[in-house]
C-alpha positions as CSV (number, residue, x, y, z in Angstrom):
1,M,-27.1,-0.5,10.8
2,P,-25.9,-4.0,10.3
3,T,-22.5,-4.5,9.0
4,P,-22.6,-6.2,5.5
5,T,-21.4,-9.8,5.3
6,L,-17.9,-10.2,3.6
7,T,-16.5,-13.6,2.9
8,P,-12.9,-14.3,1.8
9,D,-14.0,-15.6,-1.6
10,Q,-16.3,-12.5,-2.0
11,L,-13.3,-10.4,-1.2
12,D,-11.1,-12.2,-3.7
13,A,-13.6,-11.9,-6.6
14,Q,-14.1,-8.2,-5.9
15,A,-10.3,-7.3,-5.7
16,A,-10.0,-9.1,-8.8
17,R,-12.8,-7.2,-10.8
18,L,-11.4,-3.8,-9.3
19,H,-7.6,-4.9,-10.7
20,D,-9.0,-5.3,-14.0
21,T,-10.7,-2.0,-14.5
22,E,-9.2,0.8,-16.3
23,A,-9.3,3.2,-13.6
24,W,-7.1,0.6,-11.5
25,Q,-4.6,0.1,-14.4
26,R,-4.0,3.8,-14.5
27,I,-3.5,3.7,-10.8
28,I,-0.8,1.0,-10.8
29,T,1.0,2.0,-14.0
30,G,4.3,3.4,-13.4
31,W,4.2,2.9,-9.6
32,E,7.8,2.0,-9.4
33,A,9.2,4.5,-11.9
34,T,11.4,7.3,-10.7
35,A,11.2,10.8,-11.5
36,P,13.3,11.5,-14.7
37,A,16.8,13.1,-14.2
38,P,16.6,16.8,-14.3
39,V,17.7,18.5,-17.8
40,R,20.4,21.3,-17.1
41,Q,20.5,23.9,-19.6
42,S,24.4,24.9,-20.2
43,S,24.7,28.6,-19.6
44,P,27.2,30.8,-21.5
45,A,30.5,31.4,-19.5
46,P,30.6,34.5,-17.6
47,V,32.8,37.5,-18.9
48,L,35.7,38.3,-17.0
49,P,36.3,42.0,-16.1
50,S,38.9,43.5,-18.2
51,S,39.2,46.7,-16.6
52,P,38.3,48.3,-13.1
53,G,34.6,49.1,-12.8
54,A,33.6,46.3,-15.2
55,A,32.4,44.0,-12.8
56,E,29.6,46.6,-11.9
57,Q,28.3,46.4,-15.5
58,L,27.8,42.4,-15.5
59,P,24.1,41.6,-15.0
60,D,23.0,40.1,-11.8
61,R,22.8,36.4,-12.2
62,R,21.7,35.5,-8.8
63,P,18.0,33.9,-8.7
64,A,15.3,36.0,-7.3
65,D,14.1,33.3,-5.2
66,W,15.5,29.8,-3.7
67,R,12.8,28.0,-5.9
68,D,14.4,28.9,-9.1
69,L,17.4,26.5,-7.9
70,L,15.0,23.7,-8.3
71,S,14.6,21.4,-11.3
72,V,10.8,20.6,-10.4
73,P,8.1,22.2,-8.7
74,V,7.9,22.3,-4.9
75,D,4.3,20.8,-4.9
76,Q,5.8,17.5,-7.0
77,L,8.6,17.5,-4.4
78,I,6.4,17.4,-1.6
79,A,4.3,14.6,-3.2
80,D,6.9,12.5,-4.4
81,S,8.5,12.7,-0.7
82,V,4.9,11.7,0.8
83,R,4.8,8.6,-1.5
84,A,8.0,7.4,-0.5
85,L,7.1,7.4,3.2
86,P,6.8,3.7,4.6
87,A,3.4,2.4,5.6
88,T,2.1,3.6,8.7
89,A,2.6,1.1,11.2
90,P,-0.4,-0.7,13.1
91,R,-1.5,1.3,16.1
92,E,-0.7,-0.4,19.2
93,R,-3.9,-2.1,19.9
94,P,-3.3,-5.7,20.9
95,L,-5.5,-8.3,19.0
96,P,-8.0,-10.1,21.1
97,G,-6.6,-13.2,22.8
98,R,-6.8,-16.8,21.3
99,L,-10.4,-16.9,22.2
100,G,-10.9,-14.1,19.9
101,A,-9.0,-15.8,17.1
102,V,-11.8,-18.6,17.0
103,L,-15.0,-16.2,17.5
104,P,-17.0,-15.5,14.4
105,D,-15.8,-12.3,13.2
106,R,-19.2,-10.6,13.3
107,L,-18.6,-10.8,17.1
108,H,-15.8,-8.3,16.5
109,S,-17.8,-5.6,14.6
110,W,-18.3,-3.5,17.7
111,R,-14.6,-2.8,17.6
112,R,-15.3,-0.6,14.4
113,I,-17.1,2.1,16.2
114,G,-15.5,5.4,16.1
115,Q,-12.4,4.0,14.1
116,P,-11.1,6.0,11.3
117,D,-10.3,4.6,7.9
118,V,-6.9,3.8,7.0
119,R,-4.7,3.5,3.8
120,P,-4.6,-0.1,1.8
121,S,-0.9,-0.4,3.0
122,T,-1.8,0.2,6.5
123,H,-4.7,-2.2,6.5
124,L,-2.3,-4.9,4.9
125,A,-0.2,-4.2,7.8
126,H,-2.9,-5.2,10.2
127,A,-3.6,-8.3,8.2
128,R,-0.1,-9.3,8.5
129,Q,-0.1,-8.8,12.5
130,I,-3.3,-11.1,12.2
131,L,-1.5,-13.9,10.2
132,T,1.6,-13.6,12.6
133,E,-0.1,-13.7,15.9
134,W,-3.1,-15.8,15.1
135,G,-1.5,-18.0,12.4
136,W,-2.0,-18.7,8.5
137,Q,-3.9,-21.4,7.0
138,N,-4.5,-23.0,3.6
139,T,-7.5,-24.9,3.9
140,P,-9.9,-24.5,0.9
141,Y,-13.1,-22.3,1.4
142,Q,-12.5,-21.8,5.2
143,L,-12.2,-18.4,6.7
144,R,-10.2,-20.0,9.8
145,N,-9.2,-23.5,11.0
146,A,-9.8,-24.9,14.3
147,R,-7.0,-22.8,16.1
148,G,-8.3,-19.5,14.3
149,A,-5.5,-19.3,11.8
150,R,-6.4,-17.4,8.8
151,C,-5.9,-17.5,5.2
152,I,-4.6,-14.2,3.3
153,C,-8.3,-13.1,2.2
154,G,-9.6,-14.3,5.7
155,A,-7.0,-11.9,7.4
156,L,-8.2,-9.0,5.4
157,V,-11.7,-9.3,6.2
158,T,-10.7,-9.8,9.9
159,A,-8.9,-6.7,10.0
160,H,-11.7,-4.8,8.7
161,R,-14.2,-6.6,11.3
162,L,-11.8,-5.4,13.9
163,G,-11.8,-1.9,12.9
164,Y,-8.8,-1.4,10.5
165,G,-10.2,0.0,7.2
166,S,-13.6,0.5,5.4
167,L,-15.0,-2.3,2.8
168,A,-13.5,-0.2,0.2
169,T,-10.3,-0.1,1.5
170,V,-10.2,-3.8,1.8
171,D,-11.0,-4.3,-1.9
172,R,-8.2,-2.0,-2.4
173,A,-5.9,-3.8,-0.3
174,G,-7.0,-7.1,-2.3
175,A,-6.6,-5.2,-5.6
176,W,-2.7,-4.4,-4.6
177,L,-2.4,-8.1,-3.6
178,V,-3.4,-9.1,-7.2
179,A,-1.3,-6.7,-8.6
180,E,1.8,-8.1,-6.8
181,L,0.7,-11.4,-7.9
182,R,0.3,-10.5,-11.5
183,S,3.9,-8.9,-11.4
184,R,5.0,-12.7,-10.2
185,G,3.3,-14.2,-13.3
186,W,0.1,-15.8,-11.1
187,T,-3.1,-15.1,-13.2
188,G,-5.5,-16.6,-10.6
189,L,-7.0,-15.3,-7.5
190,I,-5.7,-14.7,-4.3
191,G,-7.4,-17.9,-2.9
192,P,-5.9,-20.3,-5.2
193,W,-2.4,-19.0,-4.9
194,N,-3.0,-19.2,-0.6
195,R,-4.0,-22.8,-1.0
196,C,-1.6,-24.0,-3.5
197,P,0.3,-27.2,-2.7
198,G,3.6,-26.5,-0.9
199,R,2.5,-22.9,0.1
200,T,4.0,-21.7,3.5
201,A,3.2,-19.0,6.1
202,A,6.7,-17.4,5.0
203,D,5.4,-17.1,1.4
204,A,2.1,-15.6,2.7
205,L,3.8,-13.2,4.7
206,A,6.6,-12.3,1.9
207,L,3.6,-11.6,-0.3
208,I,2.1,-9.2,2.1
209,D,5.4,-7.4,2.8
210,A,6.0,-7.1,-1.0
211,T,2.5,-5.7,-1.3
212,I,2.7,-3.1,1.4
213,I,5.8,-1.7,-0.4
214,R,4.0,-1.7,-3.7
215,A,0.9,0.2,-2.4
216,A,3.0,2.5,-0.3
217,R,5.2,3.6,-3.0
218,A,2.0,4.6,-4.8
219,G,0.7,6.6,-2.0
220,Q,-1.8,4.0,-1.0
């Protein structure tokens, strides 16, 4: 089955549409909120025994189970702990060399065979690796420059072609990038931010790093 063609501009538009949906807004709302502090109910002071044998008449205040000591359910503690885990680091699978950087992405599609899907935060980590090793560029409307460097959206597309994440994962990773940009006051798409005058590779990597943290803390 042929792999659908996805360009950086298409990804940019799809990610923005996904970000603006009501379902996605419910996902990102409150991603950074911490659990409320447990409310401890005061218990009456214990009655001290006044005579021998009175201690035997006191009710047994010990909890029936260790779970009674918790202020939140065990399932919630596990879920909160999982969401707090950092993004999964990219698998030790080196990128193709410099020749691979300048080849058309469709020639890398065979690398997707047998590869499992990944979380958006992990996909973003692979895109960051591409920008770090192959370079970042901000030439308008180009997936890569002559040296094989990518824009941010181009790195997301390339990571997908290299086998890291499904098309749906790419869209979600892009939507998380849009969410991070919105938190910084940028109302446009990823592409115009990437090619904004004065933008640097350090800016691009910092944006991806912040987005990885945002997505990972939300369990994605």
